[in-house]
N, C-alpha and C positions, 0 to 999 in steps of 0.2 A: 605905737602901742603894741603890743605881744596877745594877742587874740588868737580865736581858732579861726578866724575868717580873715583874709587879708583888706586893707580898707580902702575903701570904695573912691575910684578917682572923682576928682574934682570936675566941677561941668570945664572948666578952662585946661586941665590936666589933658597930657597926651597920652595916646594910648602906649603900653608898657612892651618894648620892644626887645626885652632880655630871652635870651635860648629859652624853648620851651623846655629844656629840661632841667634848668632851674625852676623856670616854674612849676613844673608838675612835682617835684621834689622837695618844693618847700614844706617843711614841716609846720603843723597845726599846733607844735607844743613850744616854747620859749625855749631859744639857746642857753645851753647851761654852760658850755666851755668853748674854747678853741678848736679842742680836736673833734668836736661834732660838727661844728662848721667847716672844716677841712673835711670832714668825710663827705657832707655835702655839696661840698665844692668840685671833690673828686668825682662823686654819681653823679653830678650833672655833668661834668665835661664828658664822660662815659656816655650818659644820654645822649646830649648833643650828636658826641660822633655817630653814634647807633642809627641816630634821624638823617646824620648826615648823607652818610652812606648808603643806607636804605631809601634817599629819596623821596623822605617824608618833609613836608612843610613845616619852619621853625616856628609856625604861629599856634597862638592857645588855640587847644579844642579841648572841646567842655564836651566830654563822653558822659551820661546817668549811668549809674551801676547795673539799673535794670537792661539798659540795653545790648553793656557787656555779659550779662546774664544768659539773655535770650540768644545773643551770637555763641555763645559756650555751647550752652544745651541744644541749638541748632546744631551745631557743628556734631556734637554727638548725636545729635537722632538722624544727622545724614549717614555719620559712621554704621550707626544701627542698620538702617534701609539698604545700605551699601551690602553689609556683611548678608543679613536676610535674602539682596536680591542675590550673591553670590551661592549662598546656601538653595536655594530655588533652582539656580540655573544649574548646579550640579547633579541635583533631583531630576532636572529635564532631560538631563544627557545619560543619566543611569537608566530614566525610563525608556531614551530613545534607543541606546543600547538594546536593551532587553526585546524594544518591540522590532528591533531589527531581527535577532535572534528568532523572534516567535517566527515571523515572516519566514525566514529561511526555513523552520521547521516544517509550517505549513506548506511551503511551498515545496518541499520534498515529499511530503504525506500527498498533497495532491496531484504529484507526476506519479507516485508508484500506484495510487487509485486508479486514475486516468489510463495507465499501463494496462492493469489489472484488468479495466474493464476493454479496452482494447482488444484483450488476449479473448477475453470471454465472448466479445463481439465477431473476433475471428473465428474461434471455436464455434458459436451459434451459425456463424456462415457456410463451415465448413458441414456443420450435421444439417443444414439445410437443404444443400447441394446433395447430400448424400439421401435425405430424403425424397427429394426430387426425384433422382436417380430410381430408387426403388419403385416409385410410383409411376414413373416413365415406363419399367420394367413390366410393373403388374397391371395397366392399361393395354401396353403391346402384347403382351404375353400371357398373363393369368399370375396367379400365387405363386411364388416358389414352393419348390417342395423339401421336406426333412426326411432324409434316410438315418438311421439309428440299427448299430450293429452292438450284440450285448452277446457275451461269454459264459456261457453256465458253468464252466469248471477252468480249471488252469491246468488240464496237461500240455497245451501249447499257446501260442501265440497266433490270434487270428487275422488273416487278412480281408478288409473288403475290399473291393475295385466297384468303381461308379462310372459308365460311361454313357456321355448323351451327347444331342445336337442342339448349340444352341442358337437363339434368334437370328445370328450369322450365318448358320448353314456348316458353322466347322464343329469340326468332333472333336470334344473333350474327354480328358479320362481322368479320376479322384480315384488314387490309390492309397489306402492307410491301414497301419498295424497294429494289435494292441486289444486290449481287453474289452474295452467300449469305446466304439468310433464313430462319429456323427459326419454327417456331409449334407448339406445345403444345395439345392439344385434349383440353379436360378429360374425365376419365372420365363416361361416360353419357350423352356426346353423340351425335346420330344426324342423320342425312340432311346429312352431311357433304359439300360440294361444293367443289373446288379449282379453279382457273381462273389465267391467267398473262396478262401482257402486258407491252408499254413503256412508260415515262415518256415522256408525248408521244406515243406512236405507236399502232400497230394491236393488238390483241387478239392472242395465241398463237393460230394455229393448226392445225389437227390431221394429222398424218402417218400411213401406215403402216408402223408400226415392225418391223414383221411382215419386213419387205423391207431391204435392204442399202441401196439408195440411197434412204429415206425419201422415197418419193413423197407429194404431196397427196392427202387425203380431199375428195369433192367432193360437195356435196350433191345430191339429186333435180332441183334446179330448174340444176346447173352451176355453182354458186358454193362455194368453199370453206369447210369447215367449220371452225368454232372447236371449240380443243379444250376440254373439260370433264370433269373425275374425279369421280365419284359413288360416294360408299362410304354402306353401309346405319349401319355402325359404322367409327370410324375406326382402321386400322391399328395395331399398336404401331410403327412407323417406316417412310414411303417419303421415297425420297428421288427428286427430279425434275431431271432434267438438262436445261437449258434454252441455247437459241444461235440463233442468227439474227440479222440486224437490223431495225432497228426496224418494218419494215414487213412483214417475212416471218419473224415469231419463231415455234419450237415447238420442242416438248418431245421431246429427240431419243433419249433415256432415262429408264425409270422403273424403280426398284429398291425392293421391298417388303423389307425387310431382318427376318428371323424372329429369334427366339433361339438358332436355329442356327447363324446367323451365320458361327460359328469356324468351320464343318464345311465353308463354302462353298456353303450353299443359298439362295442367290438368285434370286427369280423376276421378272419382265416382269409388271406388271398393266397392262390397258387397260382402258378406261369399259365 
């Protein structure tokens, strides 16, 4: 009989041993012609060869359609999962490269900051050593002194010369020219002498600053007296105002500035 299912074997019938290709390609429709039978036999032989070279068994295997569907969609799902994992690996790799670059940038930043802090620490250490020297000098010999010369005119360039004996007993000399000259005498210095002159001219002459017209001061022999200021210890701040031409320069005003200068307590000092 030709039907949609093969006839069931009888109880004493032997199992069908025909090639699996013939069994798998058996049509559910009745044969219509010899050509159809020929095509089926050809496809059966090809299937048998494929199964033979593929190492598959030639026994009848019954696989439900839902099993094939599950296998197909499982393979598709596996491919999708592998593709997603590949994208995830690429993303992680990109993030790792970015993290490496950020770590390098942070390392350079921290290195520069550490170098800057080291320089600041070194500068602070030098400042501390300098401050220790100043404090030691103050403790040993007292506060340093400050001498200031100001020219009241521009007839010529004035010169201030300061000589003193330091804490080690050596005689030191400071000489500088200009219209405004400052000299800092270290603490502990003694026997301070200050004189003035003119660049390429005569030394400063003494005048009587107690009188308004500032007359010249003469020696016993009738010659004009040279101006010189002497201090056993240098005052904290003394300001000298010098004026006059190159051959007749004199100190017009001397002001010793005290800590109470804000109250207006200034006084003149003479030799």
